[in-house]
C-alpha positions in Angstrom: 42.8 -9.0 26.3 43.0 -11.7 23.5 43.3 -11.0 19.8 39.8 -12.4 19.3 38.2 -10.1 21.8 40.0 -7.0 20.4 38.7 -7.8 16.9 35.2 -8.1 18.4 35.4 -4.6 20.0 36.6 -2.8 16.8 33.4 -3.3 14.8 31.3 -2.3 17.8 33.3 1.0 18.1 32.8 1.7 14.4 29.1 1.0 14.9 28.9 3.4 17.9 30.7 6.1 16.0 28.4 5.7 13.1 25.3 6.0 15.3 26.7 9.1 17.0 27.4 10.8 13.7 24.0 9.8 12.4 22.3 11.2 15.5 24.1 14.5 15.0 23.0 14.7 11.4 19.4 14.1 12.5 19.9 16.8 15.2 20.9 19.3 12.6 18.0 18.3 10.4 15.5 18.7 13.2 17.0 22.1 14.2 16.7 23.3 10.6 13.1 22.1 10.5 12.4 24.0 13.8 13.8 27.2 12.2 11.7 26.6 9.1 8.5 26.1 11.1 9.1 29.1 13.3 10.4 31.4 10.6 8.0 30.6 7.8 4.9 28.8 9.2 4.8 30.7 12.5 5.5 34.2 11.2 3.2 33.8 8.2 0.2 32.4 10.1 -2.7 34.4 11.1 -6.1 33.4 12.4 -7.4 29.9 13.1 -7.1 26.7 11.1 -10.6 25.2 10.9 -10.5 21.4 10.2 -13.9 19.8 9.5 -14.2 16.3 11.1 -17.7 15.6 9.8 -19.8 16.2 6.8 -23.4 17.6 6.7 -24.8 14.1 5.9 -23.1 12.3 8.8 -25.5 11.0 11.4 -22.9 11.3 14.2 -21.4 14.8 13.7 -18.3 16.0 15.5 -17.5 19.6 16.1 -14.8 21.2 13.9 -11.2 21.2 15.2 -10.1 24.8 15.5 -6.4 25.4 16.0 -4.8 28.9 16.5 -2.3 28.8 13.7 0.6 30.9 15.0 0.7 29.5 18.5 0.5 26.0 17.3 3.4 26.5 14.9 5.6 28.1 17.5 4.9 25.2 19.8 5.7 22.8 17.0 9.0 24.6 16.4 9.9 24.3 20.1 9.2 20.6 20.1 11.4 20.2 17.0 14.2 22.2 18.6 14.0 20.0 21.7 14.1 16.8 19.6 17.1 18.2 17.7 19.0 19.2 20.8 18.2 15.8 22.3 20.2 14.2 19.5 23.4 15.9 20.6 23.1 14.7 24.2 24.4 11.4 25.6 22.1 8.6 24.6 20.4 10.6 21.9 21.4 8.0 19.2 19.0 5.5 20.7 16.1 7.8 19.9 17.2 8.9 16.4 14.6 7.1 14.3 11.7 7.9 16.7 12.8 11.6 16.9 13.1 12.0 13.1 9.7 10.2 12.6 8.0 12.5 15.1 9.8 15.5 13.7 8.5 14.9 10.1 5.0 14.3 11.5 5.1 17.6 13.3 6.3 19.4 10.2 3.4 18.0 8.2 1.0 19.1 10.9 2.5 22.6 11.0 2.4 22.8 7.2 -1.3 21.9 7.2 -2.2 24.4 9.9 -0.2 27.1 8.0 -2.0 26.3 4.8 -5.4 26.2 6.4 -5.0 29.4 8.6 -8.0 31.6 8.1 -9.8 28.9 6.0 -11.8 25.7 6.4 -10.5 22.3 5.4 -12.2 18.8 5.4 -9.8 16.6 7.3 -12.2 13.6 6.9 -12.3 14.1 3.1 -8.5 14.2 2.9 -8.2 11.0 5.0 -10.7 9.3 2.7 -8.8 10.5 -0.4 -5.6 9.2 1.3 -7.0 5.7 1.5 -8.1 5.8 -2.1 -4.8 7.1 -3.4 -2.9 4.5 -1.4 -4.6 1.6 -3.1 -2.4 1.2 -6.2 0.8 1.9 -4.2 -0.2 -0.7 -1.6 -1.1 -3.3 -4.2 2.2 -2.6 -6.0 4.0 -3.0 -2.7 2.3 -6.3 -2.0 3.2 -7.5 -5.5 6.8 -6.6 -4.7 6.7 -8.5 -1.4 5.3 -11.6 -3.1 8.1 -11.5 -5.7 11.1 -10.5 -3.6 10.2 -13.0 -0.8 11.2 -15.6 -3.4 14.3 -13.6 -4.4 12.9 -12.1 -7.7 13.3 -8.3 -8.0 10.1 -7.1 -9.7 10.9 -3.8 -11.4 8.0 -4.7 -13.8 5.3 -3.7 -11.3 4.9 -0.3 -13.1 4.3 -2.1 -16.4 1.9 -4.6 -14.8 -0.1 -1.7 -13.3 -0.3 0.0 -16.6 -1.3 -3.2 -18.4 -4.1 -3.8 -15.8 -5.3 -0.2 -16.3 -5.4 -0.5 -20.1 -7.0 -3.9 -20.1 -9.6 -2.9 -17.5 -10.6 0.1 -19.7 -10.7 -1.9 -22.9 -12.4 -5.0 -21.7 -14.6 -3.1 -19.3 -15.9 -1.1 -22.2 -16.7 -4.3 -24.1 -17.9 -6.8 -21.4 -18.7 -4.7 -18.3 -16.9 -3.8 -15.1 -16.5 -7.3 -13.7 -15.3 -8.7 -17.0 -12.8 -5.9 -17.3 -11.5 -6.5 -13.8 -11.1 -10.2 -14.5 -9.2 -9.5 -17.7 -7.0 -7.0 -15.9 -6.1 -9.5 -13.2 -5.4 -12.1 -15.9 -3.1 -9.8 -18.0 -1.2 -8.9 -14.8 -0.7 -12.6 -14.1 0.4 -13.2 -17.7 3.2 -10.6 -17.4 4.1 -12.0 -14.0 4.5 -15.4 -15.7 6.6 -13.8 -18.5 8.9 -12.2 -16.0 9.3 -15.5 -14.1 10.1 -17.2 -17.4 12.8 -14.6 -18.3 14.5 -14.5 -14.9 14.0 -18.1 -13.6 14.2 -20.3 -16.6 16.4 -18.1 -18.9 18.2 -16.4 -16.0 18.0 -13.0 -17.6 19.1 -10.1 -15.5 16.1 -9.3 -13.3 16.4 -5.5 -13.5 16.7 -5.6 -17.3 13.8 -8.0 -17.6 11.6 -5.7 -15.6 12.6 -2.6 -17.6 11.9 -4.5 -20.9 8.4 -5.3 -19.7 7.8 -1.7 -18.6 8.9 -0.3 -21.9 7.0 -2.9 -23.9 3.7 -2.2 -22.0 4.2 1.6 -22.2 4.8 1.4 -26.0 1.8 -0.8 -26.8 -0.6 1.1 -24.6 0.5 4.5 -25.8 0.1 3.4 -29.4 -3.3 2.0 -28.9 -4.4 5.0 -26.8 -3.3 7.5 -29.5 -4.2 5.6 -32.6 -7.2 3.4 -31.7 -9.0 4.9 -28.7 -9.0 8.4 -30.3 -11.0 7.0 -33.2 -13.1 4.3 -31.5 -14.1 6.1 -28.3 -16.6 3.4 -27.3 -13.6 1.1 -26.6 -12.4 3.5 -23.9 -15.6 4.1 -21.9 -15.7 1.6 -19.1 -18.1 1.6 -16.1 -16.7 2.6 -12.7 -17.2 0.7 -9.5 -19.0 3.0 -7.1 -18.5 3.3 -3.4 -20.4 1.1 -1.0 -20.9 2.1 2.6 -20.9 -0.7 5.2 -23.9 -0.1 7.4 -23.2 1.3 10.9 -19.4 1.2 10.4 -19.6 3.7 7.6 -21.3 6.2 9.9 -18.4 6.3 12.4 -16.9 9.8 12.4 -13.6 10.2 10.6 -12.8 6.5 10.5 -16.0 5.4 8.8 -15.6 7.4 5.5 -11.9 6.4 5.4 -12.3 2.7 5.8 -16.0 1.7 5.4 -17.3 3.9 2.7 -15.1 3.0 -0.3 -15.3 1.1 -3.5 -14.3 -2.5 -4.4 -10.6 -1.7 -4.8 -10.1 -0.3 -1.3 -11.8 -3.3 0.3 -9.9 -5.6 -2.1 -6.6 -4.0 -1.2 -7.2 -4.5 2.6 -8.2 -8.1 2.0 -5.2 -8.8 -0.2 -2.8 -7.4 2.4 -4.4 -9.7 5.0 -4.3 -12.7 2.7 -0.7 -12.1 1.7 0.3 -11.7 5.3 -1.4 -14.9 6.3 0.0 -16.8 3.3 3.6 -15.7 3.8 3.9 -16.0 7.6 1.2 -18.5 8.7 1.2 -21.2 6.1 3.7 -23.9 5.2 3.6 -22.7 1.6 4.6 -19.2 2.7 7.4 -20.7 4.8 8.7 -22.5 1.7 8.5 -19.2 -0.3 10.5 -17.4 2.3 13.0 -20.2 2.5 13.5 -19.9 -1.3 14.2 -16.2 -0.9 16.6 -16.7 2.0 18.6 -19.8 1.0 17.3 -21.5 -2.2 20.0 -24.2 -2.2 19.1 -25.3 1.3 15.4 -25.2 0.4 16.2 -27.4 -2.7 17.9 -30.0 -0.6 14.8 -30.2 1.6 12.7 -31.1 -1.4 11.2 -27.6 -2.2 10.9 -26.9 -5.9 12.7 -23.6 -6.1 11.7 -22.9 -9.8 8.0 -23.7 -9.3 7.8 -21.7 -6.1 9.2 -18.6 -7.9 6.9 -19.1 -10.9 3.9 -19.2 -8.6 4.8 -16.3 -6.5 5.8 -14.0 -9.3 2.6 -14.9 -11.2 0.5 -14.1 -8.1 2.4 -10.8 -7.8 1.4 -10.0 -11.4 -2.2 -10.7 -10.7 -2.2 -8.4 -7.6 -0.5 -5.7 -9.7 -3.1 -6.2 -12.5 -5.9 -5.7 -9.9 -4.1 -2.6 -8.7 -3.9 -1.3 -12.3 -7.6 -1.7 -12.8 -8.1 0.9 -10.0 -6.9 3.6 -12.4 -9.7 3.0 -14.8 -12.5 0.9 -13.3 -12.1 2.5 -9.9 -11.7 6.2 -10.8 -12.4 7.7 -14.3 -13.6 4.8 -16.5 -11.1 5.6 -19.3 -7.5 5.0 -20.1 -4.9 7.8 -20.7 -1.4 7.4 -21.8 1.0 6.5 -19.0 -1.7 7.1 -16.4 0.0 5.1 -13.7 2.5 7.9 -13.3 5.3 5.9 -11.6 3.0 4.4 -8.9 4.7 1.0 -9.5 8.1 2.4 -8.5 6.6 4.1 -5.5 5.1 0.7 -4.6 8.6 -0.7 -4.6 9.7 2.1 -2.2 6.7 1.2 0.0 7.8 -2.4 0.0 11.3 -1.3 1.2 9.9 1.1 3.8 7.6 -1.7 5.0 10.5 -4.1 5.4 9.2 -6.6 2.8 6.0 -7.2 4.8 2.5 -6.7 3.3 1.2 -4.7 6.4 4.3 -2.6 6.4 3.9 -1.9 2.7 0.3 -0.8 3.3 1.4 1.6 6.1 4.0 3.0 3.8 1.5 3.4 1.0 -0.7 5.4 3.3 2.2 7.8 3.8 2.6 8.2 0.0 -1.2 8.3 -0.4 -1.3 11.1 2.1 1.3 13.1 0.2 -0.6 12.5 -3.0 -4.0 13.6 -1.6 -2.3 16.5 0.2 -1.1 18.2 -3.0 -4.7 18.0 -4.4 -6.3 19.4 -1.3 -3.8 22.2 -1.0 -4.5 23.3 -4.6 -8.1 23.9 -3.5 -6.9 26.0 -0.6 -4.9 28.2 -3.0 -1.7 28.1 -1.1 1.1 30.3 -2.5 3.1 27.2 -3.5 3.2 26.6 -7.3 1.1 23.7 -8.4 4.2 22.0 -10.0 5.8 21.8 -6.6 2.6 20.4 -5.1 2.5 17.7 -7.8 6.1 16.7 -6.7 4.9 15.8 -3.1 4.5 12.0 -3.5 7.8 11.7 -5.3 9.6 13.8 -2.8 8.2 11.6 0.0 9.5 8.6 -1.9 13.0 10.1 -2.0 13.0 11.0 1.7 11.7 7.6 2.8 14.1 5.5 0.6 17.1 7.7 1.5 16.3 7.4 5.2 15.3 3.7 5.4 16.8 1.8 2.5 20.0 1.1 4.5 18.1 -0.1 7.5 15.9 -2.6 5.7 17.3 -6.1 5.1 16.0 -7.7 1.9 15.8 -11.5 1.6 19.4 -12.9 1.4 19.1 -14.3 -2.1 17.1 -11.3 -3.5 18.0 -10.7 -7.2 20.3 -13.7 -7.4 19.5 -16.4 -10.1 19.5 -20.0 -8.9 21.0 -22.8 -10.9 20.1 -26.3 -9.8 23.0 -28.6 -9.5 
């Protein structure tokens, strides 16, 4: 064996050892979850969990899904134990990610069945709320993708969402809903342009620049909210975009209310995900943007203007975030409250990482977070014995779990976060 071949084998051995160790860790996690499901959800479940799949007004009604709570949870625990043991067997490492993904899905299902045992729960309503709650996270994720695909880390998404929410409420109160939406998109684009100027032209540290924008927006909006809106209430009373059901499609059981009976922001989010995907992966401009994110110097030698490309993409990202911020006011309550975005911009960044810097992946991840967000509200209605403070932590706990489990597996653009100096 030559020296070169021996050096090639060593990294492979290290990689195999790492996979085996990781598979065993996942095995212990799955076995612990099996014990949890059997010992808590199984023993403490009585009666049937009744999930409503249709509403009284639906023209095509489905029968309720009735699940015996205790048997279901014991079966779920058995499946979790099988998946856990599988991780310790030969070849288990190949199924680690699939096993852990299935495992967490089973735990969520078991938790829902346990919480609904002896009660009735609208599954269709929760899925509809999931889609609504996922909107600002998905749009924040798309904004992050547009920025980081050109190697600009956009920590300022939270501030852009908050600025869009504030502007939407203020201008919506003065000029109407559509005018407020236009101004919200514009203010998001303005902050995107400011971020681009700070990090591209002046080469300011990208993380610090994003934090500065976040703090600035939080300070200004908090001051105006407490000092101005409290006295001049007519400035904080914007109209809300109502839901619009697409004929025929909106009547499909379960799927119809979730996708085809929503307001402008849900439809807009789906369209923007599709447009961003087409732009980045099916147009020459998107190819240039991705080239700037992977190897800006090589892109420069081919005649691509690196600075202009970054300015355009980060400004577009700000506009998307501004649209997402308007959801908080023009899409829900019609008024602005201090720091009402509640960290959704940061969760959007986690969705971007989970989605592997792809708009569709970010949307799928946002649905996971949206599900956690809607779940804590629905469970409060079921009066589960879990304190409301812990239920409110659900979307943030989901963020921690996802980022901890997947951040090491996702590869960002090669030049992400690195300033470019033209020679």
